[in-house]
N, C-alpha and C positions, 0 to 999 in steps of 0.2 A: 597487625591484627592479632589479638590474643586468642588463639585456638590451639589447644594441645590435647593429646590422646590420653584419656583417663583409663580406658580399658577396651578390649575387643571381646565381643560376645558371639557365641555360636549356639544356635538352637537346634537340637537334634530332631530328626524326623520321628524318632520313637518318643512318644510323650512320657514314657516312664523315666526318662533321664532328665536331670537338671541341665540348664544351659551351661556351656563351657565358658568360663570367664578368665580372660587374660589381662591382668591389671598392670598398669605402669605408674611410675612416679613422675610427677610434673617437674619441669625445670631441671631434669637430670638426664644423663646418658644411660638409657635402659638397654641392656644387652640380653638378647636371647641367643644362647649358644647351645649347641647340641650336635648330634650325629646327623648324617645325611638321611634324607627321605623322612623327615619328621614334620614337615610342613612349614619350615621357617620362611621359605620364599613365597608362601601364600599370604603373608601378612600385608605386604604392600598392595596386592590386588584386592584384598578384603577391604582395607581402609579406603582405597580409591573407589571401589564399587559402592560402598556405603555413602561416600561423599558425592555421588551423582555421576559416576563415569558412564559414558555412552554404551560401553560394552562390558560384559563380565569376563575378566581375565583370570578369575580364580581357577586353579587347576581342577580338571575333571577327575573322574574315578573316585578315589576315596573321599576327598573333602566334600565335593558337591553331591556325592552319593548319599552321605550320611547326615548332611546339614540341610535344614529346611530354610532357615533364615540366617543371615550374617548381619552383625551389628557393631557399631562403634559408639562409645560414650566419649563426647568431647567436652572439655572444660572451656567455657567462653566467658567474656566479660558480662554476659547476661545469664550466667548460670550454666548448669550441665544440660546437655541435650543428647538423648539416645536416638541415633539414626540407624534404622535397620531396614534391610532390603531382602526380598524373597529370592531364593535360588531360582534362576530362570529356566531350569530344565533344558529342553531342546532349543530354546530361544537364545539369542545373543545377549539379551538383557530383559529385564522386566521393570515396569514403572511402579509396581506394588511396593510401598514403603510404610514403615511404622515410625512415628515420631513421639517421643516422650520428653517433656521439658520440666525441670525442677531446679531449685537452688542447688541441691546436691543429690545426685542419684546414687543411692547405695543398694537398693533392692531392685533386682531385675525380674520382670514378669516371667513366669515359667512358660507361658504360651502367649503368642502375640498374633494379631491379625492386622490387615491393611487398614490404615486410617488416614493415609495421605499418598502422594505420588512423587515421583522423582523431580518433576518440574517445580512443585511447591517447595521441596527441600532445597533445590538449587537457588530459587528466589530468596529463601531464608538465608542461605549462606552468602549470597550477593549482598544482602542488607547488612549482615554481620561484618562483611569486609568493607562496607561503605563505598562500594563501587559506583561509578557514575552511570546514570541511565542514558547518557548520550553516547553515540557511536563515534568512531574516529573520522568519519566522513563529515561530521557536523550535523547529524540528524538523529532520529530515533528509530528508524526503520531499516537501516542497512543490515545486511547479513554478510557472512564470510569473513575475510580478513579485516574489513572495515567495520565489522559489527562491534557492539558495545563490549567492554571488558567484562568477563565473567569469572566467578570463583574457579570454574573448571580450568581456565587458562593458567591459574596460579599453581597447578599441580606440578609444573615443570621445576619449581623451586623446592618442592617438599619430598620428592621421591628420587632415590638413586638405586634402581634395581641392579641385579647382577650384570646385565648386559650394558650398563651405562657407567657404573661406579669407577671403572678404570678403562673406559673406552677412549682411544685417541681421536676418534672421529665424531663422537657424539658427547656433548657436555651436559645436556639437560634431558629430562624425562620426556619421551615420545618425540624428541626433536629429530629423530631419524625419518619422520614422515613429512612430506612437503606441507600438508595442511597445518600441522602443529608448529612446524618451523616458521612458516610465514606469520602465523598469528602471534608467536612468541616475539618475533622481531617487531611486530606492531605494538604489543603491549609493554615492551621493555621500557621505553621512556616513561610510561605511566607508573610502573612499579618502582622506577628509580626516583619518582617524585618530580621529574623534569616537566611532566605534563600532569596537572592536577585537575580534579573535577571542575574547579572554578575556571581554570584556564581553558578546559574543553568547552565550557559554556560560553566563554568569550569568543573562542574560535568559531563556535556555532553561530553566535550572534554576528560576528564579522562576516561569515559566509553569507548569511541571509541579507545583511546590509549591502554587501557588494552586489548580490544578485538583484536586489530591489533597486539599487542605484543604476545598474546597467539598464534595467527595464525603463526607469524614469528618464534616463538620458536618451534612450531610443525614442520615447514618446516626445520629449522636448525637441530632438533633432527633426523628427517628422513634422512637428508643428511649426518649427522655424523655417523649414523648407517650404511649407505651404504659405507661410507669411511672406517669405522672400518672393515667391511667384506672384502673390497678390500685390505686393508693393511695386513689382515691375510693371504690373498691369494697372496701377493706380491712376497714372496720367490718362490712359485710354478711358478708364471709367469716368474720370472727371469730364473728359471731352464728350462722352456719351450722355452724361447728365445735362450738359449744356444743350446738346441737340434735342433732348427730350423736353427742354424748357424747365428743368428742375433746378438748374443752377445758372446764375448770371455769369456772363463772360468777364473775367477779371481784367483790370486795367494793366496789371503787370504780372510777371511770372510769379506763381505761387510756390511756396516751399512745400515739402512733404507734409509737415505738420499743418499748414494752412489748408491744403487740399483735404486732409483727413477731417479737419474741423468743419469745412464747408459740406462735406459729404455726410457728416454726422447731423448737420442741420437739416439736410434733405430727409434723412431717415426720421428725424424728430418732427417733421411737419405733420400737422393734423388735417390740413385742407387739401392733401394730395389727391384723394379720390374725387372730391368736388371739382377741383380745377381741371382734372383730366376729363370728367364726364360732361361739363358744361361748356368748356372753352374749345374742346377739340371735336365734339360730335355735332355735325351740321343738321339743318332741318330735314334734308333728304334722308339722313341716317335715322332720324326719329320717325319720319314717315315710313321708311322701310321696316322699322321695328313694328309699327302699327299694322302694316300689311301682313307681316309674319304672324301677328296675333290673329288677325281676321282670317288668314288662310287656315290656321289651325282650327278655328271655330267652325268655318264652313266645311272643312274636311270631316270633323266629328259629326256635324249635322247630316252630311251626305252619307256617311257610313251608316248612321241610324236608319235613314230612309231606305237605303238599299237593302238593309237587313229586313225591314218590314215588308218591302215589295217582294222579296224572295220568299218570305213566309206565306204571303197571300197567294202567290203563284203555286206554291206547293200544296196549299189547301184546295185550290180549284182542281188541280190534277188529281188529288186524292178523291174528291167527290165524283169525278168522272169515272175513275177506276172502280169505285164502289158500285155505281150504277151498272157498269159493264159486268161486274161479277154477279149482280142480282139477275140480270138478263140471261146470263149463262145458266144459272141454276133453274130459272123459270122454264127455259127451253128444254132442259133435261127432264123436268117434272111434268111437262105437258102430256106425256104418255099416260099418266095416271088418269087424267080427265077422259081421254079416249076410251080407256079400259072400263071406267065406271059407266060410261054411256052405253056400252055394249053388253052389260050384265043384266040378268033378270032373275026371277025367283027360281028358275029351274037350273040355270048354269052360271057359274062365276067366271068361267074362261070362255071368251068368244071364239077361241081357236079350236079347243077340244071338247067344249061343253061340259067339263067336269064341274063338280060342286064340292068345295072344301071351305071350311070355316077359317082356316089359317090364311088362305089366299085372300079371302074377303077382308080379314082384319088388316093384313099388310097393305092391301089396296086402299083401305080407308086411311091408314097412316100416311101414305104417299099423297093422297088427295088433300089431307089436312096440311101437310107440309107445303104443297103448292099454293094453297090459299094464303099461308103466312108469308111466303116469298112475294106473292103478288101484292099483298097488303103493304109490305116493306117497300117494294118498288114504287108503290103509289104515293108514298109520303115524301114530300119535298123533292120531287123529281128534278127540280131546277134550283140553282143557287139564287137566293133572294136578290132583288134589284139593288138593294142597299149595298151589298157586297161589291157589285160591279161599279157603283158610284165611288166607293171608297178606294177601290183598286185604281180607278181612273185618276182620282185626286192624288194618290201617292205617286203614281207614275209622273204626273205633272210636276209635283214638288221635287222629285229626283232630277228631272230635267232642269228645273230652275236652279237647284243647288249646283248642279254640274256647270251651268253657265256662269253662276257667281264665282265658283272656284276658278274657272278658266279666266274670268275677267281679272280676279286678284292676281293670278300668276302672270298674266300679260303685263299688268301695271308694275308688278314686282321686278320682272325682267327689264322692263323699260327703265325703271328707277335705278336698278342696280347698274345698268349700263352707263347711266349719267352720274353715278356717285362713286367713282374710283377714289376720289379724295376722301369720301366718308369711310370707305373700307380701310384706306391707309391710316386714317386717324384712329379708327377702332383698333387696328393692329398696334399703332403707336401707344395707345393707352394700355393695352395688355403688355406690351414690351416694357413700358415704364414700371408697371407693377412688378414684373419679374425682376427688373433691374434693381428696384428698391429692396426687394426681398433678398437677393444675392448680396447686395451691398451691406445690408444689415448683418448678415451672417459673417461677412469678411471683417467688418468693423468689430464684431464681438470677438473674433479670433485675435485681432490685434490687441484688444483690451486685455484678453487673458494672457498675452505674451508680454505684457508691460512689466514694469519694475515691481508691481505688486502682484504678479502672477502666482497662483497657488502652486503650479507645476514647477516654476523656477525656484520658489521657496523650498519645495520638497526636495529638489535636487541639491540645493545648497545645504539643507539640513542633513541629508544622507551623506554627503561628502564630508561634512564635519564629523559625523558619527564614525565613519570609516577611519578618518585620520586619528580620532581619539582612540578607537580600539586598536589600531595598528601601533600607536604609541605605547599603549598599555602592554601589548604583547611583546613589543621590543624591549620594554623594561624587564619583562619576565625572562627573555632570552633563553628559549628552550634549549638550544644547542649548548650554551654556556652552562646551564644547570645540569645537563646530561654529562658534560665533560667533568664537572666538579664531582658528580656522583660516582662516575667510573674511576676517577682519581682516588676518591676515598676508598672504594672497594679494592682497588689495586694496592693501596697502602695497607689495608687490613690483611689482605692475602700475603703481602710481603713480610709482615710481622709474624705470620704463622709458618711460612715455608722453612725458615732455619731450624724449626723444631720437627720437621718431617723428613722422611727419607727421600730427598731429592738431590739430583746430581749437581745443580748450580743454584743453591738456595739464595744467593745474594743477587742474582740477576733479576732486575725488575720485570714484572709481568703486567699485562693489560688484558682486560676483558673486552673482546671485540663483539659487540652486540649485533653488528650487521652480519658477521659470519658465524655468530654463536659459538665461538671457540676462544682459546687463550693464546696470546702471543707472548713469547719470552724474548725480551730485548737483551741480546748479548753484546759483547764488545765489538764483534766483527759483523754480525748480521742478526736480524730478527727471525725467529722461528715460530711457526705455529705448532700447536700441540701435536698434530698429526705427523709433524716432521721430526719429533723428538722420540727417541727410543726408550725402552725399558718400562715395564708395567709399574714399577715403583714410582717413576716420574709421573705417569698418567694418574695413578691413584692420588699422589700427593697434590698435584695441581687441581684435580677434581675436588678433593677435600678442602683445600685452602680456599678456593674460589667460592664454593658453596657456603662454607662457614663465614667467609668475608661478606657475602651477599646478605646472609641473615643478620650479621652484626650491623650492616648498613640499614636493613629494614627496621631493626629495633631502634635505630637512632632517629627514624622518622617519627613525627608526631602522630600521624594516623596512617601507618603503612598498611596496605591491604593483604600482604602475604601472611598466611598462617604461621604461627611460631613453633613449627615442628619440622624435623627432617628425619626421614627414614632411609637408612643405608643397608643394602643387602650384600653380604660377603665382601666387605672391603679388604679382607686379608687374602682374597683368592690369588692375588699376584705373588704372594709369598708361599702359599700352600696350595699348589695346583692339585686338582682331583682328577682321577681317571673316571670317565663317564661312559657307561655302557650305552649302546644303541637302544633306542626306545621307540615304540609306535607313536604316531602323531597324537597329541593331546594327552599323553600319559605323563605322570610325574617323572622327573629325572631320577634315574637310578644310579646313585653314586656308591661305589663299592669299596672305597678306601678312605680311611681317616688320614688326614695329613700328618706327616712326621715333622715335628718342629725342630728348627735349628736355632742356635743361640742368636745369630745375627738377625734371623727372620723374626724371632720373638721380640727382640729389641725394637725392630722397625715397627711392628704391629703395636707394641706397647706405646711407642712414641705417638702413633696416630690416636690411640685412645686417650693419652694424656692431653693432646691438643684439644680433642673434643670435650673432655671433662673441664679443661680450663675455660674454654669458650662458653660452655653451659653455665659455669659458676660466675663468670664475668657478666653474663647477661642478667644476673640477679632475678631469676625466675621468669625471664622473658623468652627462653628458648628450651625446647625439649628435643632430644635426639633418641632415636630407637635404632639399634644396630643389631642386625641378624647375621650371625657369624659362626663358623666352626671353632674358632679359637676358644679355648676353655677359660675358666676363671683364673687358671695359673698365669695366663698372659695378661689379662686386663684387671685382675683383682687388686684391691687396695689402692686404687687411683681415685683421688678426690673428684667428686661429681659423677662417678660412674657406679651404677648399681646393676645387679644382675638378677634375672628371674631364675627360678629353679631350672637346671639344665635339662634339655630334652634328650635324655639318654635312657637306655634300659627300659624301653616301653613307654616313656613319657613323650607325647607328641601333641601337635595342635589338636587333632581329633582324638579324644580319649579311647584307649584300647577297649574299654567296656562297651562302647558303642559298636565297635567292630566285632567283638566276641559275641555279643548278643545276636547280631545278624547271622 
């Protein structure tokens, strides 16, 4: 994947200052050298953060205090892209990002604002790397170690910070954590080209085909078990068909196929219902059916008559209750007549002899009410005679219907007692219908399990597809491709080691991707990197293997790994520094510049010569950025190696003007 760093950009919080631009040359070894505490070690975290890192590892205090945005301009096969990300403040990271794309970015905006987010930038980088959208488990939804490869996984091959560049226990960036180490093991065959996107698609298809085949085979097995049980019962079914009169008794023993053929004829008969209903139901059964119809009709008629009789009885009771109520009211109002008869012009009250108009008026009202009640009581005091005649008629009809129903039930019980044969034949008819229904279903199952069965054809087709995919994957032979890739990397590293400061330059080495380390094959025994002493050996093996990996990546037609490598302080094993104690999260305070010895200078210069030669041999395909204390006197005048202005005497990553203004 062609992706190299064109420049790093820092935007100040103070809008009066221009952005700080740190420009690099493509396809060269770019060296940033300088004194301690100038910000060299912040370059890797800045690049990593702008390329979508999950957390911001840029040192706090000075750098994050005075910078509002961090950015990196990358050169890609699709032109330049400026990827900037906001300083997260108290958070571990922020998704606020700025994206600018152009054929060539030369002018940097003085102020920027969010126009995208980290997820969108990571998707863009995934597409630039041409990464597969399938995961390693054969799907598209898995997460964790089996999740799809991402651009972020490739950072292991592009950064060698101080704590890794000469570490005997850790060979790759962030491989000291379990999560990153396991994911790196998972993606290694992919970045080596042993597993390609096409191969992953075939593996995914093979997994789905195997799963579908297992499901279809289970369905076929279940169906065959059902069929086997039915065939075991086939002879019994044929005998039952003979008993029901549906099949004739054969003259000789029938084969399985002949019995199936005879039973299919039974199912195909169109006169089955007619033969059962006319030949097996007797006259008694038909008479019994008629009596059942008559019983239902008489029952409905009797129910109607009983309902009518009940209503008429309720009506008679209601009339009597009404007359009783009127008689009660009339009795209570009789007092008013007596009072009226004892009044005269001089007195209204026969008891006290008083004379009042109100009492007279009230007495008149009571007398009028009495006359109304007597008038109502005198109307229709008795129910008409017609009602009594109708009541008598309905009562007689209820009695007649009851007798008819009782007569039908007596005849029905008598007939049922004499028609056991009729009931048996009725049951036999129903049994025959059920038998034919079950038989038809069983024969349908047999036809589906025949040689032209869709399920059988589907199983055969899936087996053929699985065999075809397995053959194609065997031809690819992932393990063999992985061995060839690792052999090529080991050969590349073996050609570089004689030019580095290593104790046994001619001993062959191998990259162990399961252990994520280097194995040195000696004459007497094989040693892992952690078993070998000397910081010069650790640095040399790190440098040789990382450069060999990038040489291999460049040999691939569409390798996904970015074409740059950043190394921080590779000369630290030769020029150790005394480091003062520091509070957590503050920048390292280094108080001494290294004193260079001739043999150390030669060893460091050898390392730069190897890096320069590899960059030139890559013909524009590889860029290296080295952050080191070693001055131009050590690495100057080496082909392929260029240096930025040294960070000394007040020249730092963050300009002094930003700090002085504050």
